[in-house]
C-alpha positions as a Markdown table, in Angstrom:
| # | Residue | x | y | z |
|---|---|---|---|---|
| 1 | Met | 23.9 | 6.3 | 2.2 |
| 2 | Arg | 21.0 | 8.0 | 4.3 |
| 3 | Ile | 19.9 | 10.0 | 1.5 |
| 4 | Val | 19.5 | 7.1 | -1.2 |
| 5 | Ile | 17.4 | 4.6 | 1.4 |
| 6 | Leu | 15.4 | 8.0 | 2.0 |
| 7 | Ala | 14.8 | 8.7 | -2.0 |
| 8 | Ile | 14.5 | 4.6 | -2.6 |
| 9 | Phe | 12.0 | 4.5 | -0.2 |
| 10 | Leu | 10.0 | 7.4 | -1.3 |
| 11 | Ile | 9.8 | 6.3 | -5.0 |
| 12 | Val | 8.8 | 2.9 | -4.4 |
| 13 | Phe | 5.6 | 4.1 | -1.7 |
| 14 | Gly | 4.9 | 6.7 | -4.4 |
| 15 | Leu | 4.8 | 4.1 | -7.0 |
| 16 | Phe | 2.4 | 2.3 | -4.3 |
| 17 | Leu | 0.4 | 4.5 | -3.4 |
| 18 | Ala | -0.2 | 5.3 | -6.9 |
| 19 | Thr | -0.8 | 1.7 | -8.0 |
| 20 | Gln | -3.3 | 1.0 | -5.2 |
| 21 | Ile | -6.6 | 3.3 | -6.3 |
| 22 | Pro | -9.2 | 1.7 | -5.9 |
| 23 | Val | -11.9 | 1.2 | -8.5 |
| 24 | Thr | -14.7 | 3.1 | -8.5 |
| 25 | Leu | -17.9 | 1.9 | -10.5 |
| 26 | Thr | -19.8 | 4.4 | -12.5 |
| 27 | Ala | -23.5 | 4.6 | -12.4 |
| 28 | Asp | -23.6 | 3.5 | -16.1 |
| 29 | Glu | -21.7 | 0.4 | -15.5 |
| 30 | Val | -24.1 | -0.7 | -12.2 |
| 31 | Asp | -26.9 | -0.1 | -14.4 |
| 32 | Gly | -25.9 | -2.6 | -17.0 |
| 33 | Ala | -24.8 | -5.3 | -14.4 |
| 34 | Val | -28.7 | -4.7 | -13.1 |
| 35 | Ser | -29.7 | -4.5 | -16.6 |
| 36 | Asp | -27.7 | -8.0 | -17.4 |
| 37 | Ala | -28.9 | -9.6 | -13.7 |
| 38 | Ile | -32.1 | -8.7 | -14.1 |
| 39 | Ala | -32.3 | -10.6 | -17.8 |
| 40 | Glu | -30.7 | -13.4 | -16.5 |
| 41 | Ala | -33.2 | -13.7 | -13.9 |
| 42 | Gln | -35.6 | -16.8 | -13.6 |
| 43 | Glu | -38.4 | -14.4 | -12.2 |
| 44 | Pro | -39.5 | -11.0 | -12.8 |
| 45 | Val | -37.7 | -8.3 | -10.8 |
| 46 | Asp | -38.3 | -4.6 | -10.4 |
| 47 | Glu | -35.2 | -2.7 | -12.1 |
| 48 | Asp | -36.0 | 0.2 | -9.9 |
| 49 | Glu | -36.3 | -1.4 | -7.0 |
| 50 | Val | -32.9 | -3.2 | -7.4 |
| 51 | Ala | -30.8 | -0.9 | -9.0 |
| 52 | Pro | -30.4 | 1.3 | -5.5 |
| 53 | Ile | -30.1 | -1.3 | -3.4 |
| 54 | Val | -27.1 | -2.2 | -5.5 |
| 55 | Gln | -25.9 | 0.8 | -6.0 |
| 56 | Arg | -25.2 | 1.4 | -1.9 |
| 57 | Ser | -23.8 | -2.2 | -2.1 |
| 58 | Ile | -20.9 | -0.9 | -4.0 |
| 59 | Glu | -20.3 | 2.3 | -1.9 |
| 60 | Lys | -20.1 | 0.3 | 1.3 |
| 61 | Leu | -17.7 | -2.4 | -0.8 |
| 62 | Glu | -15.5 | 0.4 | -1.8 |
| 63 | Ala | -15.8 | 2.0 | 1.6 |
| 64 | Ala | -14.0 | -0.8 | 2.8 |
| 65 | Gln | -11.5 | -1.4 | 0.0 |
| 66 | Arg | -10.6 | 2.5 | 1.0 |
| 67 | Asn | -10.4 | 1.6 | 4.6 |
| 68 | Arg | -8.2 | -1.9 | 4.0 |
| 69 | Leu | -6.0 | 0.3 | 1.6 |
| 70 | Lys | -5.1 | 2.7 | 4.4 |
| 71 | Tyr | -4.2 | 0.1 | 6.3 |
| 72 | Leu | -1.9 | -1.5 | 4.1 |
| 73 | Ala | -0.5 | 1.5 | 3.1 |
| 74 | Gly | 0.1 | 2.2 | 6.7 |
| 75 | Ala | 2.0 | -1.0 | 7.7 |
| 76 | Tyr | 3.9 | -1.0 | 4.0 |
| 77 | Phe | 5.2 | 2.5 | 5.9 |
| 78 | Val | 6.0 | 0.6 | 9.2 |
| 79 | Ile | 8.2 | -1.9 | 7.4 |
| 80 | Trp | 10.0 | 0.7 | 5.7 |
| 81 | Leu | 10.7 | 2.3 | 8.7 |
| 82 | Val | 11.8 | -0.1 | 10.6 |
| 83 | Phe | 14.3 | -1.7 | 7.5 |
| 84 | Met | 15.7 | 2.0 | 7.5 |
| 85 | Leu | 16.3 | 2.4 | 11.2 |
| 86 | Tyr | 18.2 | -1.4 | 10.9 |
| 87 | Val | 20.0 | -0.1 | 8.1 |
| 88 | Leu | 21.4 | 3.3 | 9.7 |
| 89 | Arg | 22.1 | 1.1 | 12.6 |
| 90 | Leu | 24.2 | -1.3 | 10.8 |
| 91 | Gly | 25.7 | 1.3 | 9.2 |
| 92 | Gln | 26.8 | 2.9 | 13.1 |
| 93 | Gln | 28.1 | -0.5 | 13.9 |
| 94 | Gln | 29.9 | -0.7 | 10.7 |
| 95 | Lys | 31.9 | 2.6 | 11.6 |
| 96 | Ala | 32.5 | 1.6 | 15.0 |
| 97 | Leu | 33.8 | -1.6 | 13.8 |
| 98 | Asp | 35.8 | 0.3 | 11.3 |
| 99 | Arg | 37.7 | 2.3 | 13.8 |
| 100 | Arg | 38.7 | -0.2 | 16.5 |
| 101 | Leu | 40.2 | -2.1 | 13.3 |
| 102 | Ala | 42.2 | 1.3 | 12.8 |
| 103 | Gln | 43.0 | 1.6 | 16.4 |
| 104 | Leu | 43.9 | -2.2 | 16.5 |
| 105 | Glu | 46.4 | -1.3 | 13.3 |
| 106 | Gln | 47.6 | 1.5 | 15.5 |
| 107 | Glu | 48.4 | -0.7 | 18.2 |
| 108 | Thr | 50.0 | -3.3 | 16.1 |
| 109 | Asn | 52.7 | -1.2 | 14.0 |
| 110 | Gln | 54.0 | 0.4 | 17.2 |
């Protein structure tokens, strides 16, 4: 039972981490977005000034996203750990109840 719970935890946790990779924007995507924004702007804007500002902003947002994912993964791990400990505790209590039931059956048969 313990091995099954541990295996399920590892599989689900691995899948969780594999699917939670933060999205990273390439330089071409940033340049395209900056060009589109400048084309839609009402006033003239210098692309050479805007591009580095946008790039720094994206880097900050990606760093914050990675930080949030660390907390999410940590919370996920703690919840699974508590769940596993709870199931193991239930298993111990079930064994104790089974022993007590067997003892009572022996006493009634005598």
